[in-house]
N, CA, C, O and the ligand as a Tripos MOL2 file, in Angstrom:
@<TRIPOS>MOLECULE
protein
  237   235    60     0     0
PROTEIN
NO_CHARGES

@<TRIPOS>ATOM
      1 N          85.8840   98.3010   96.2250 N.3       1 MET1
      2 CA         86.3950   99.4300   97.0100 C.3       1 MET1
      3 C          87.8980   99.5320   96.8430 C.2       1 MET1
      4 O          88.6030   98.5300   96.7270 O.2       1 MET1
      5 N          88.3650  100.7580   96.8340 N.am      2 SER2
      6 CA         89.7980  100.9430   96.6670 C.3       2 SER2
      7 C          90.5110  100.8270   98.0090 C.2       2 SER2
      8 O          90.0120  101.2550   99.0490 O.2       2 SER2
      9 N          91.6610  100.2490   97.9430 N.am      3 THR3
     10 CA         92.4590  100.1010   99.1560 C.3       3 THR3
     11 C          93.5340  101.1770   99.1900 C.2       3 THR3
     12 O          94.1980  101.4240   98.1820 O.2       3 THR3
     13 N          93.7050  101.7970  100.3020 N.am      4 SER4
     14 CA         94.7270  102.8320  100.4180 C.3       4 SER4
     15 C          96.1030  102.2610  100.0900 C.2       4 SER4
     16 O          96.5250  101.2440  100.6400 O.2       4 SER4
     17 N          96.7850  102.9450   99.1790 N.am      5 GLY5
     18 CA         98.1010  102.4600   98.8030 C.3       5 GLY5
     19 C          98.0690  101.6250   97.5430 C.2       5 GLY5
     20 O          99.1130  101.2690   96.9970 O.2       5 GLY5
     21 N          96.8750  101.3130   97.0810 N.am      6 ASP6
     22 CA         96.7640  100.5540   95.8440 C.3       6 ASP6
     23 C          96.7100  101.5230   94.6670 C.2       6 ASP6
     24 O          95.7350  102.2630   94.5360 O.2       6 ASP6
     25 N          97.7200  101.5420   93.8140 N.am      7 PRO7
     26 CA         97.7760  102.5130   92.7150 C.3       7 PRO7
     27 C          96.6150  102.3560   91.7500 C.2       7 PRO7
     28 O          96.2250  103.3200   91.0910 O.2       7 PRO7
     29 N          96.0700  101.1810   91.6570 N.am      8 THR8
     30 CA         94.9710  100.9770   90.7170 C.3       8 THR8
     31 C          93.6800  101.5760   91.2490 C.2       8 THR8
     32 O          92.6970  101.6800   90.5150 O.2       8 THR8
     33 N          93.6710  101.9720   92.5140 N.am      9 GLY9
     34 CA         92.4650  102.5290   93.1010 C.3       9 GLY9
     35 C          92.1070  103.8820   92.5350 C.2       9 GLY9
     36 O          90.9540  104.3080   92.6100 O.2       9 GLY9
     37 N          93.0970  104.5660   91.9630 N.am     10 ASP10
     38 CA         92.8630  105.8930   91.4070 C.3      10 ASP10
     39 C          92.6610  105.8580   89.9000 C.2      10 ASP10
     40 O          92.5390  106.9050   89.2630 O.2      10 ASP10
     41 N          92.6270  104.6760   89.3360 N.am     11 MET11
     42 CA         92.5110  104.5710   87.8900 C.3      11 MET11
     43 C          91.0980  104.9210   87.4340 C.2      11 MET11
     44 O          90.1090  104.5480   88.0640 O.2      11 MET11
     45 N          91.0350  105.6450   86.3270 N.am     12 ALA12
     46 CA         89.7520  105.8940   85.6940 C.3      12 ALA12
     47 C          89.4550  104.7190   84.7680 C.2      12 ALA12
     48 O          90.3610  103.9890   84.3650 O.2      12 ALA12
     49 N          88.1740  104.5440   84.4340 N.am     13 PRO13
     50 CA         87.8050  103.4150   83.5630 C.3      13 PRO13
     51 C          88.5880  103.3760   82.2520 C.2      13 PRO13
     52 O          88.8230  102.3050   81.6930 O.2      13 PRO13
     53 N          88.9920  104.5570   81.7650 N.am     14 GLY14
     54 CA         89.6920  104.6110   80.4890 C.3      14 GLY14
     55 C          91.1960  104.4570   80.6170 C.2      14 GLY14
     56 O          91.9170  104.4040   79.6200 O.2      14 GLY14
     57 N          91.6570  104.3850   81.8520 N.am     15 ASP15
     58 CA         93.0970  104.2470   82.0410 C.3      15 ASP15
     59 C          93.5520  102.8350   81.6830 C.2      15 ASP15
     60 O          92.8780  101.8480   81.9780 O.2      15 ASP15
     61 N          94.7030  102.7730   81.0440 N.am     16 GLU16
     62 CA         95.2500  101.4590   80.6930 C.3      16 GLU16
     63 C          96.3010  101.0150   81.6940 C.2      16 GLU16
     64 O          96.6990   99.8510   81.7120 O.2      16 GLU16
     65 N          96.7480  101.9440   82.5250 N.am     17 ALA17
     66 CA         97.7690  101.6190   83.5060 C.3      17 ALA17
     67 C          97.6560  102.6060   84.6630 C.2      17 ALA17
     68 O          97.1870  103.7280   84.4780 O.2      17 ALA17
     69 N          98.0790  102.1990   85.8420 N.am     18 PRO18
     70 CA         98.0590  103.1190   86.9780 C.3      18 PRO18
     71 C          99.0160  104.2700   86.7620 C.2      18 PRO18
     72 O          99.9980  104.1470   86.0310 O.2      18 PRO18
     73 N          98.7190  105.4040   87.4110 N.am     19 GLN19
     74 CA         99.6240  106.5360   87.3070 C.3      19 GLN19
     75 C         100.9940  106.1420   87.8560 C.2      19 GLN19
     76 O         101.1030  105.4390   88.8600 O.2      19 GLN19
     77 N         102.0270  106.6130   87.1740 N.am     20 GLY20
     78 CA        103.3750  106.3200   87.6350 C.3      20 GLY20
     79 C         103.9520  105.0800   87.0100 C.2      20 GLY20
     80 O         105.0970  104.7180   87.2810 O.2      20 GLY20
     81 N         103.1660  104.4170   86.1680 N.am     21 THR21
     82 CA        103.6780  103.2310   85.5070 C.3      21 THR21
     83 C         104.7310  103.6080   84.4700 C.2      21 THR21
     84 O         104.4610  104.4200   83.5850 O.2      21 THR21
     85 N         105.9220  103.0320   84.5670 N.am     22 PRO22
     86 CA        106.9490  103.3170   83.5510 C.3      22 PRO22
     87 C         106.4630  102.9480   82.1590 C.2      22 PRO22
     88 O         105.9300  101.8590   81.9480 O.2      22 PRO22
     89 N         106.6490  103.8520   81.2190 N.am     23 GLY23
     90 CA        106.2300  103.5720   79.8590 C.3      23 GLY23
     91 C         104.8010  103.9750   79.5890 C.2      23 GLY23
     92 O         104.3170  103.8490   78.4640 O.2      23 GLY23
     93 N         104.1230  104.4570   80.6070 N.am     24 ALA24
     94 CA        102.7490  104.9110   80.4000 C.3      24 ALA24
     95 C         102.6940  106.4120   80.6150 C.2      24 ALA24
     96 O         103.4690  106.9620   81.3970 O.2      24 ALA24
     97 N         101.7880  107.0660   79.9290 N.am     25 GLY25
     98 CA        101.6930  108.5080   80.0670 C.3      25 GLY25
     99 C         100.2780  108.9930   79.8680 C.2      25 GLY25
    100 O          99.4140  108.2810   79.3560 O.2      25 GLY25
    101 N         100.0670  110.2240   80.2880 N.am     26 GLU26
    102 CA         98.7410  110.7940   80.1400 C.3      26 GLU26
    103 C          98.4590  111.1390   78.6820 C.2      26 GLU26
    104 O          99.3450  111.5680   77.9430 O.2      26 GLU26
    105 N          97.2330  110.9450   78.2960 N.am     27 ASN27
    106 CA         96.8140  111.2740   76.9530 C.3      27 ASN27
    107 C          95.4410  111.9330   77.0310 C.2      27 ASN27
    108 O          94.6600  111.6810   77.9490 O.2      27 ASN27
    109 N          95.1750  112.7690   76.0590 N.am     28 ILE28
    110 CA         93.8450  113.3770   76.0130 C.3      28 ILE28
    111 C          92.7950  112.2760   75.8790 C.2      28 ILE28
    112 O          92.9190  111.3780   75.0470 O.2      28 ILE28
    113 N          91.7850  112.3610   76.6940 N.am     29 CYS29
    114 CA         90.7240  111.3620   76.6580 C.3      29 CYS29
    115 C          90.0440  111.3700   75.2880 C.2      29 CYS29
    116 O          89.5620  112.4110   74.8430 O.2      29 CYS29
    117 N          90.0040  110.2230   74.6240 N.am     30 PRO30
    118 CA         89.4050  110.1580   73.2900 C.3      30 PRO30
    119 C          87.8860  110.2700   73.3290 C.2      30 PRO30
    120 O          87.2560  110.5680   72.3150 O.2      30 PRO30
    121 N          87.3110  110.0370   74.4750 N.am     31 ALA31
    122 CA         85.8470  110.0440   74.5640 C.3      31 ALA31
    123 C          85.2920  111.4570   74.6620 C.2      31 ALA31
    124 O          84.2740  111.7760   74.0490 O.2      31 ALA31
    125 N          85.9690  112.3060   75.4390 N.am     32 CYS32
    126 CA         85.4470  113.6640   75.6600 C.3      32 CYS32
    127 C          86.3600  114.7120   75.0480 C.2      32 CYS32
    128 O          86.0470  115.9020   75.0950 O.2      32 CYS32
    129 N          87.4720  114.3000   74.4820 N.am     33 GLY33
    130 CA         88.3730  115.2390   73.8390 C.3      33 GLY33
    131 C          89.1260  116.1140   74.8180 C.2      33 GLY33
    132 O          89.6560  117.1570   74.4340 O.2      33 GLY33
    133 N          89.1820  115.7150   76.0570 N.am     34 GLY34
    134 CA         89.9510  116.4540   77.0500 C.3      34 GLY34
    135 C          89.1170  117.4240   77.8780 C.2      34 GLY34
    136 O          89.6440  118.0960   78.7650 O.2      34 GLY34
    137 N          87.8480  117.4990   77.6000 N.am     35 SER35
    138 CA         87.0030  118.4280   78.3540 C.3      35 SER35
    139 C          86.6130  117.8480   79.7020 C.2      35 SER35
    140 O          86.2760  118.5850   80.6290 O.2      35 SER35
    141 N          86.6590  116.5470   79.8080 N.am     36 GLY36
    142 CA         86.2740  115.9040   81.0610 C.3      36 GLY36
    143 C          84.7740  115.7760   81.2270 C.2      36 GLY36
    144 O          84.2860  115.2560   82.2300 O.2      36 GLY36
    145 N          84.0600  116.2500   80.2420 N.am     37 LYS37
    146 CA         82.6050  116.1670   80.3430 C.3      37 LYS37
    147 C          82.0180  115.5410   79.0880 C.2      37 LYS37
    148 O          82.5260  115.7210   77.9820 O.2      37 LYS37
    149 N          80.9550  114.8160   79.2860 N.am     38 LEU38
    150 CA         80.3050  114.1590   78.1800 C.3      38 LEU38
    151 C          78.8020  114.2190   78.4290 C.2      38 LEU38
    152 O          78.3100  113.7500   79.4550 O.2      38 LEU38
    153 N          78.0910  114.7970   77.4850 N.am     39 ASP39
    154 CA         76.6400  114.9200   77.6310 C.3      39 ASP39
    155 C          76.2660  115.6510   78.9120 C.2      39 ASP39
    156 O          75.2630  115.3250   79.5480 O.2      39 ASP39
    157 N          77.0680  116.6380   79.2910 N.am     40 GLY40
    158 CA         76.7340  117.4560   80.4520 C.3      40 GLY40
    159 C          77.0710  116.8230   81.7800 C.2      40 GLY40
    160 O          76.7360  117.3640   82.8340 O.2      40 GLY40
    161 N          77.7340  115.6770   81.7370 N.am     41 ALA41
    162 CA         78.1070  115.0270   82.9910 C.3      41 ALA41
    163 C          79.5750  114.6380   82.9220 C.2      41 ALA41
    164 O          80.1950  114.7050   81.8610 O.2      41 ALA41
    165 N          80.1170  114.2390   84.0340 N.am     42 ALA42
    166 CA         81.5120  113.8380   84.0580 C.3      42 ALA42
    167 C          81.7210  112.6600   83.1110 C.2      42 ALA42
    168 O          80.9710  111.6840   83.1350 O.2      42 ALA42
    169 N          82.7490  112.7690   82.2840 N.am     43 CYS43
    170 CA         83.0430  111.7100   81.3280 C.3      43 CYS43
    171 C          83.3570  110.4140   82.0730 C.2      43 CYS43
    172 O          84.2210  110.3920   82.9490 O.2      43 CYS43
    173 N          82.6580  109.3380   81.7260 N.am     44 PRO44
    174 CA         82.8720  108.0750   82.4260 C.3      44 PRO44
    175 C          84.1880  107.4000   82.0660 C.2      44 PRO44
    176 O          84.6840  106.5480   82.8030 O.2      44 PRO44
    177 N          84.7460  107.7870   80.9290 N.am     45 THR45
    178 CA         85.9780  107.1420   80.4900 C.3      45 THR45
    179 C          87.1810  107.6350   81.2890 C.2      45 THR45
    180 O          88.0390  106.8480   81.6880 O.2      45 THR45
    181 N          87.2340  108.9460   81.5170 N.am     46 CYS46
    182 CA         88.3860  109.5220   82.2110 C.3      46 CYS46
    183 C          88.0100  109.9700   83.6200 C.2      46 CYS46
    184 O          88.8340  110.5460   84.3310 O.2      46 CYS46
    185 N          86.7890  109.7120   84.0190 N.am     47 ALA47
    186 CA         86.3160  110.0930   85.3500 C.3      47 ALA47
    187 C          86.3240  111.6050   85.5280 C.2      47 ALA47
    188 O          86.4790  112.1070   86.6410 O.2      47 ALA47
    189 N          86.1560  112.3260   84.4210 N.am     48 GLY48
    190 CA         86.0490  113.7770   84.4950 C.3      48 GLY48
    191 C          87.3810  114.4970   84.5250 C.2      48 GLY48
    192 O          87.4240  115.7120   84.7180 O.2      48 GLY48
    193 N          88.4600  113.7700   84.3380 N.am     49 THR49
    194 CA         89.7740  114.4070   84.3830 C.3      49 THR49
    195 C          90.1760  114.9630   83.0200 C.2      49 THR49
    196 O          90.9990  115.8760   82.9440 O.2      49 THR49
    197 N          89.6110  114.4290   81.9580 N.am     50 GLY50
    198 CA         89.9650  114.8780   80.6230 C.3      50 GLY50
    199 C          91.1930  114.1780   80.0670 C.2      50 GLY50
    200 O          91.5550  114.3580   78.9040 O.2      50 GLY50
    201 N          91.8170  113.3930   80.8960 N.am     51 VAL51
    202 CA         92.9770  112.6510   80.4190 C.3      51 VAL51
    203 C          92.8790  111.1980   80.8720 C.2      51 VAL51
    204 O          92.2530  110.8840   81.8840 O.2      51 VAL51
    205 N          93.5020  110.3370   80.1100 N.am     52 VAL52
    206 CA         93.5810  108.9340   80.4890 C.3      52 VAL52
    207 C          95.0470  108.5130   80.4580 C.2      52 VAL52
    208 O          95.8590  109.1080   79.7490 O.2      52 VAL52
    209 N          95.3660  107.5140   81.2110 N.am     53 ILE53
    210 CA         96.7340  106.9810   81.2050 C.3      53 ILE53
    211 C          96.8080  105.8630   80.1770 C.2      53 ILE53
    212 O          96.1170  104.8500   80.2880 O.2      53 ILE53
    213 N          97.6580  106.0650   79.1750 N.am     54 GLU54
    214 CA         97.7800  105.0520   78.1640 C.3      54 GLU54
    215 C          99.1960  104.4890   78.1240 C.2      54 GLU54
    216 O         100.1850  105.2080   78.2650 O.2      54 GLU54
    217 N          99.2530  103.2040   77.9310 N.am     55 GLU55
    218 CA        100.5640  102.5880   77.8170 C.3      55 GLU55
    219 C         101.1650  102.9510   76.4690 C.2      55 GLU55
    220 O         100.5110  102.8580   75.4300 O.2      55 GLU55
    221 N         102.4150  103.3620   76.5090 N.am     56 VAL56
    222 CA        103.1020  103.7630   75.2870 C.3      56 VAL56
    223 C         103.8710  102.5680   74.7440 C.2      56 VAL56
    224 O         104.6980  101.9660   75.4300 O.2      56 VAL56
    225 N         103.5750  102.2480   73.5010 N.am     57 GLY57
    226 CA        104.2490  101.1190   72.8900 C.3      57 GLY57
    227 C         105.7390  101.3880   72.7480 C.2      57 GLY57
    228 O         106.1630  102.5430   72.7160 O.2      57 GLY57
    229 N         106.5140  100.3560   72.6640 N.am     58 GLY58
    230 CA        107.9430  100.5730   72.5440 C.3      58 GLY58
    231 C         108.6920   99.2750   72.8110 C.2      58 GLY58
    232 O         109.9010   99.1850   72.5960 O.2      58 GLY58
    233 N         107.9720   98.2900   73.2720 N.am     59 ALA59
    234 CA        108.6200   97.0110   73.5550 C.3      59 ALA59
    235 C         108.4010   96.0670   72.3760 C.2      59 ALA59
    236 O         108.8660   94.9280   72.4040 O.2      59 ALA59
    237 ZN         86.8880  111.7610   79.0680 Zn       60 ZN60
@<TRIPOS>BOND
     1     1     2 1
     2     2     3 1
     3     3     4 2
     4     3     5 am
     5     5     6 1
     6     6     7 1
     7     7     8 2
     8     7     9 am
     9     9    10 1
    10    10    11 1
    11    11    12 2
    12    11    13 am
    13    13    14 1
    14    14    15 1
    15    15    16 2
    16    15    17 am
    17    17    18 1
    18    18    19 1
    19    19    20 2
    20    19    21 am
    21    21    22 1
    22    22    23 1
    23    23    24 2
    24    23    25 am
    25    25    26 1
    26    26    27 1
    27    27    28 2
    28    27    29 am
    29    29    30 1
    30    30    31 1
    31    31    32 2
    32    31    33 am
    33    33    34 1
    34    34    35 1
    35    35    36 2
    36    35    37 am
    37    37    38 1
    38    38    39 1
    39    39    40 2
    40    39    41 am
    41    41    42 1
    42    42    43 1
    43    43    44 2
    44    43    45 am
    45    45    46 1
    46    46    47 1
    47    47    48 2
    48    47    49 am
    49    49    50 1
    50    50    51 1
    51    51    52 2
    52    51    53 am
    53    53    54 1
    54    54    55 1
    55    55    56 2
    56    55    57 am
    57    57    58 1
    58    58    59 1
    59    59    60 2
    60    59    61 am
    61    61    62 1
    62    62    63 1
    63    63    64 2
    64    63    65 am
    65    65    66 1
    66    66    67 1
    67    67    68 2
    68    67    69 am
    69    69    70 1
    70    70    71 1
    71    71    72 2
    72    71    73 am
    73    73    74 1
    74    74    75 1
    75    75    76 2
    76    75    77 am
    77    77    78 1
    78    78    79 1
    79    79    80 2
    80    79    81 am
    81    81    82 1
    82    82    83 1
    83    83    84 2
    84    83    85 am
    85    85    86 1
    86    86    87 1
    87    87    88 2
    88    87    89 am
    89    89    90 1
    90    90    91 1
    91    91    92 2
    92    91    93 am
    93    93    94 1
    94    94    95 1
    95    95    96 2
    96    95    97 am
    97    97    98 1
    98    98    99 1
    99    99   100 2
   100    99   101 am
   101   101   102 1
   102   102   103 1
   103   103   104 2
   104   103   105 am
   105   105   106 1
   106   106   107 1
   107   107   108 2
   108   107   109 am
   109   109   110 1
   110   110   111 1
   111   111   112 2
   112   111   113 am
   113   113   114 1
   114   114   115 1
   115   115   116 2
   116   115   117 am
   117   117   118 1
   118   118   119 1
   119   119   120 2
   120   119   121 am
   121   121   122 1
   122   122   123 1
   123   123   124 2
   124   123   125 am
   125   125   126 1
   126   126   127 1
   127   127   128 2
   128   127   129 am
   129   129   130 1
   130   130   131 1
   131   131   132 2
   132   131   133 am
   133   133   134 1
   134   134   135 1
   135   135   136 2
   136   135   137 am
   137   137   138 1
   138   138   139 1
   139   139   140 2
   140   139   141 am
   141   141   142 1
   142   142   143 1
   143   143   144 2
   144   143   145 am
   145   145   146 1
   146   146   147 1
   147   147   148 2
   148   147   149 am
   149   149   150 1
   150   150   151 1
   151   151   152 2
   152   151   153 am
   153   153   154 1
   154   154   155 1
   155   155   156 2
   156   155   157 am
   157   157   158 1
   158   158   159 1
   159   159   160 2
   160   159   161 am
   161   161   162 1
   162   162   163 1
   163   163   164 2
   164   163   165 am
   165   165   166 1
   166   166   167 1
   167   167   168 2
   168   167   169 am
   169   169   170 1
   170   170   171 1
   171   171   172 2
   172   171   173 am
   173   173   174 1
   174   174   175 1
   175   175   176 2
   176   175   177 am
   177   177   178 1
   178   178   179 1
   179   179   180 2
   180   179   181 am
   181   181   182 1
   182   182   183 1
   183   183   184 2
   184   183   185 am
   185   185   186 1
   186   186   187 1
   187   187   188 2
   188   187   189 am
   189   189   190 1
   190   190   191 1
   191   191   192 2
   192   191   193 am
   193   193   194 1
   194   194   195 1
   195   195   196 2
   196   195   197 am
   197   197   198 1
   198   198   199 1
   199   199   200 2
   200   199   201 am
   201   201   202 1
   202   202   203 1
   203   203   204 2
   204   203   205 am
   205   205   206 1
   206   206   207 1
   207   207   208 2
   208   207   209 am
   209   209   210 1
   210   210   211 1
   211   211   212 2
   212   211   213 am
   213   213   214 1
   214   214   215 1
   215   215   216 2
   216   215   217 am
   217   217   218 1
   218   218   219 1
   219   219   220 2
   220   219   221 am
   221   221   222 1
   222   222   223 1
   223   223   224 2
   224   223   225 am
   225   225   226 1
   226   226   227 1
   227   227   228 2
   228   227   229 am
   229   229   230 1
   230   230   231 1
   231   231   232 2
   232   231   233 am
   233   233   234 1
   234   234   235 1
   235   235   236 2
@<TRIPOS>SUBSTRUCTURE
     1 MET1         2 RESIDUE 1 A MET
     2 SER2         6 RESIDUE 1 A SER
     3 THR3        10 RESIDUE 1 A THR
     4 SER4        14 RESIDUE 1 A SER
     5 GLY5        18 RESIDUE 1 A GLY
     6 ASP6        22 RESIDUE 1 A ASP
     7 PRO7        26 RESIDUE 1 A PRO
     8 THR8        30 RESIDUE 1 A THR
     9 GLY9        34 RESIDUE 1 A GLY
    10 ASP10       38 RESIDUE 1 A ASP
    11 MET11       42 RESIDUE 1 A MET
    12 ALA12       46 RESIDUE 1 A ALA
    13 PRO13       50 RESIDUE 1 A PRO
    14 GLY14       54 RESIDUE 1 A GLY
    15 ASP15       58 RESIDUE 1 A ASP
    16 GLU16       62 RESIDUE 1 A GLU
    17 ALA17       66 RESIDUE 1 A ALA
    18 PRO18       70 RESIDUE 1 A PRO
    19 GLN19       74 RESIDUE 1 A GLN
    20 GLY20       78 RESIDUE 1 A GLY
    21 THR21       82 RESIDUE 1 A THR
    22 PRO22       86 RESIDUE 1 A PRO
    23 GLY23       90 RESIDUE 1 A GLY
    24 ALA24       94 RESIDUE 1 A ALA
    25 GLY25       98 RESIDUE 1 A GLY
    26 GLU26      102 RESIDUE 1 A GLU
    27 ASN27      106 RESIDUE 1 A ASN
    28 ILE28      110 RESIDUE 1 A ILE
    29 CYS29      114 RESIDUE 1 A CYS
    30 PRO30      118 RESIDUE 1 A PRO
    31 ALA31      122 RESIDUE 1 A ALA
    32 CYS32      126 RESIDUE 1 A CYS
    33 GLY33      130 RESIDUE 1 A GLY
    34 GLY34      134 RESIDUE 1 A GLY
    35 SER35      138 RESIDUE 1 A SER
    36 GLY36      142 RESIDUE 1 A GLY
    37 LYS37      146 RESIDUE 1 A LYS
    38 LEU38      150 RESIDUE 1 A LEU
    39 ASP39      154 RESIDUE 1 A ASP
    40 GLY40      158 RESIDUE 1 A GLY
    41 ALA41      162 RESIDUE 1 A ALA
    42 ALA42      166 RESIDUE 1 A ALA
    43 CYS43      170 RESIDUE 1 A CYS
    44 PRO44      174 RESIDUE 1 A PRO
    45 THR45      178 RESIDUE 1 A THR
    46 CYS46      182 RESIDUE 1 A CYS
    47 ALA47      186 RESIDUE 1 A ALA
    48 GLY48      190 RESIDUE 1 A GLY
    49 THR49      194 RESIDUE 1 A THR
    50 GLY50      198 RESIDUE 1 A GLY
    51 VAL51      202 RESIDUE 1 A VAL
    52 VAL52      206 RESIDUE 1 A VAL
    53 ILE53      210 RESIDUE 1 A ILE
    54 GLU54      214 RESIDUE 1 A GLU
    55 GLU55      218 RESIDUE 1 A GLU
    56 VAL56      222 RESIDUE 1 A VAL
    57 GLY57      226 RESIDUE 1 A GLY
    58 GLY58      230 RESIDUE 1 A GLY
    59 ALA59      234 RESIDUE 1 A ALA
    60 ZN60       237 GROUP 0 **** ****
């Protein structure tokens, strides 16, 4: 269960980092191509948002 105030509680399965993480940004979900749907249902990777949070390399 997600705890209120826990940033990881809003993460989709495909997210690599919580929203607001420095150095991380939204990217088109590779599983559904940004449609948010897969096989007629909400994409399990991005939780139907069509985007995932990916950590951007740079370190
Ligand atoms: Zn997706």
